[in-house]
N, C-alpha and C positions, 0 to 999 in steps of 0.2 A: 787392578793389576794382574795381567796375565804373565806365564812364564816367558810368551813371547815378546813383552814388553821388558823383561827383566836380562838384562845383559850380563851376562857371568862371564865373558870370555875377557880372563885378566891377563891372560899373556899378552894379546892385542893392545894393552894399555901399555905395555911396556916398550923403553927405545927399542928400537931393531935388532943391536948389539945384544941383547939381553935374552931376546925368544930363544935364538940357539943354545943358549947354556942351560944344560940339564939338570942343575941345580934349581934355575927359577923355573922352570918346567915344572917340576915336582912340587915345590911350594906353590905355583899357582894352581896346579891340580887339585891340591889337601884343600887351599883355600876355595876353590870353585863349591868344592864339595861341601865345604861348612855355610856356603853364601846360598847353597840349596836347600839346608835344612834352614837356614835363617827367614830363607823365601816361604818354607814348607809353614812356620810358627804362624808368620806374616799374614799369609792368605786364611790359615785356619782361624786366629782373632778374627778377620772380615768375616769370613763364613759363621762362624756364632754370634756377630750382632744380629742374625736374621733367624727366624724359626724355621723357615725353609729351607737353610741350608746348614743346621747345625750339624755338629758331630755327637755321637754317641754318648761323649761326655759332658757335654754343655745342656745337652736332652734330661740326663739324669739329674744333672741340678736343677734344671727347672721343674722337673719333677717330684723334687724334693720340698722343692718353695711351696707347692702347690698340692703338697700331700698326696702325690699320685703314688700308687704301688706298681709300677710295670711288671708285663709277663713276657719276656725274649726268646720265651720257646714257641707262644704264638702271636707276638705281636712285632711287626715289621719297623722299623726306623722311621720310614716314611708315615706311618700311622701315629706313630708316638708325637711326632711332627705335629702330624694333624691335630691332635688330641690335644697338643699344648695352644695350638692356633685356637681353638673354639673355647677350652676355657678362660683364655685371657678374653677374648670378645663377647664371650656372653655378658651382656651388661644391657640394661632396662632402657627404653618400654620392649615390652615382648609383644608380638603379634604373628597373626598367621604368617603373614609376609616375611617377620624373622624367621620364622619357623623352615617357612621354604626355602630361605636365604642359607639356614645351617643344612638342611638335608642336602642342597647343592653341595654344599661345602664337604658334608662328611660321606655320602656315599656317591653321588653324580648326579648331573641334570637327567633330568628323564629317566630316571631308574626307582624312582619312588610314588607312590599314592598316599595321599593324606584323607580320610574320610572322619568326619564329625557326625556324630549323632549327637543331636541336641538334646533331642527329649531323654536319653539316658546320661546325658553329660558325659560321655566317653569319645574318645579323641584315639583312632587306628593310625597305625603306620607303615603303609605295605613298602615291601622292597623283598627283590630277590633273596633267598637263602644263602646266594654265594657270598651278599653286600653282608652277613650277618658278623662280620668281624668288629664291625662297628654298631652294634646292639648294644654293648653296655653304653658306649659312650652317647647314643639317641637317649637310651634310658636315662643318664645324668642330666643331660641336658634339659629333657622334659620335667624332669622333678623341679629343675631350679627356675623354671620360665611358665609353667603352665597354672593356671589358677588351680587352689586345694580341691575344690569340688570337681576337677575332670580328672576322669579316668584315663590313664594313657594304657593302650593295649598295643605289643610290638605285634605285626602279623605278617612274618615270613611267609613268601610263598614260591611253589615249586612249578615250572611250566615244563610239559611233556605233552607228547600228543600222537597222535595217528594220523598217519598220510598216506593216501590209498590213490591207485592209480590204476588204470585198463589197458591191455593189449590186445589186438583180435589179429588173430594171424590165420591167412587163410593156406589150407591143403588139399591137395588132389589125390583121391584114393584111386591106386592102380591094381587091379586085377592080374596075375601072372597064369592064371589057368582058365580055359573054357570046360564048360559042363562034358564029364566024361573022361576029360584026359589031366586029373589032379593027380602030378606024382608025390604020393604022400610023403612028407618030411624034406624033400626037394627043396620047394622055395616057400615063404609064408603065402599064403592063400591071398593077400593083399598089404599092400605098403602104402603109409601116407607120403607123399612129398609135399615138402612146403613149397607154396608160389608166392610166400612174404608177407610181410604184415602190412595189414589195412587200416589199422588203425594205430598209432604210435600212444604211448603212454603218457606225453606231453600235450596231447591234446583232449580238453576236458570233455568228460562224459557223463561221470559219473553227478547221478541228480540230489538234490538235496533233502531229499525224503531218506535215500539210502544211508546219507550222513547223518540223518536225524535218528534213524532206526541204529545204526552202529555207536553212536554215541547213548542210547536209551540204554543199549547192550552193556555197555563199558560202566554207567553207575549201576546198574543193578548187579553186577559181577562184583564189586567191590564191598567189601562187607568190614574191614576193620584196618587198621595202623598198628604195624610193628615199629615203636621207638628204640632204636640202638640195639636191635636184636633180641630184646628182652619184653619190653614196657609194650602192653597192648590197649587200644582204644577202642571200643565199639561205638560208641556215642558219637555219629558222623553227620553232619548235616552236607545232603547230597544234592546239589541243584545242576538241572539241565537247562539248558536256554539254546535250544536249537540244536544246532552240531557240537557244540561245548559242553564237558561237565567240569563241575567246581564241587572238590570235597573239603569242608573245612570240618576243624576242631580244636578244642584248646587243649594247654598244658601248663601246668602251673610246677612252680619250683620244687614242690612237696613231690612231685612226681620224679621229676629230674631234674637235674643242674646245668647239664650241655646234652644237644643233640646232635649226635656223629653220623647218623645212619634213620634214613626214613622209608618203611616200604608200607606200600599198599597191598590188601592178602584179599583172598576170597574166603568164602565160606569155608573151606577145606584147608586153610592156613595156606595155600599156595599162593607164593609170591609173584604179584604182577606188574610190581616196579618197584626199584631200588636203587637209590638218590644217597651218594656220601654227602654231606654237607658239615655246616659248624655251626649251630646257631647255642648262644648262651643264653638260657632262660634267667633272668633279673627279675621278672614278675611274671602274671599270667599273661601268655603268649596263645596267639590264635595261629595256626598254621592253616595257610590253602595250597592246594594242588588244582592248579587248573591244566585240563585235558582237553585241548581242540581237537576235533577229527574235521582234517580238509582232504581234497585231493591237489596231488601234485607232482 
């Protein structure tokens, strides 16, 4: 039932000779306000029957039932509703398909990747660092559904990149003097006049070898990572795949509890990239920086 379906015009229900009476007009106006309040309470009760539309009070009651301690400073009401739905719906049997469904619900479809290292009994869940608000809930879900011998590792990644383009412009050089008649300081000896662009940046021209060479330089230039402006990590795994560079490293909760800033540095500690993120570290976490080099 919507407000459009709730007829609150009480004065129109009275006989015509009452409608022009000021006392009845005031009485109906007061009653209409009371009916609006009643309608709001009725709709609130209806909304609170469903996790998707619960208000903050109903969400708080369910969190108490499920022993969840919320953090209103960092958790939105939408996230808290999604967490309740996840906890209620986590029931066996547990399969990879069930895990994929959960990741779609918690993160979003096509916004995550799952990699299973069967030889080392390790399961990696990769998602963008911007989606890490759900990392703790995913960790909770994994601990409840994965086999005991499987190790779960959260693997947030950051994707930045280098975009190159080439423009070719044609110039004509004009000489202002002839031999023996040069007036020193009057005019420049020659000027370059543009004749227009003969190759636009949008037209592809950069060859794959150049992109690969630049990617190699990028991989060589990156020497360490700085976390939250303080913690340095020099043990990096750098992989170059043609014209793309991937930098990986692991972080434990003993090193840091939350990541709010990630910086890639060169050997002189100069900042190459800087990213503001939020990644809670509940267990061992692998972070990846993906840096593609392309023409655009």
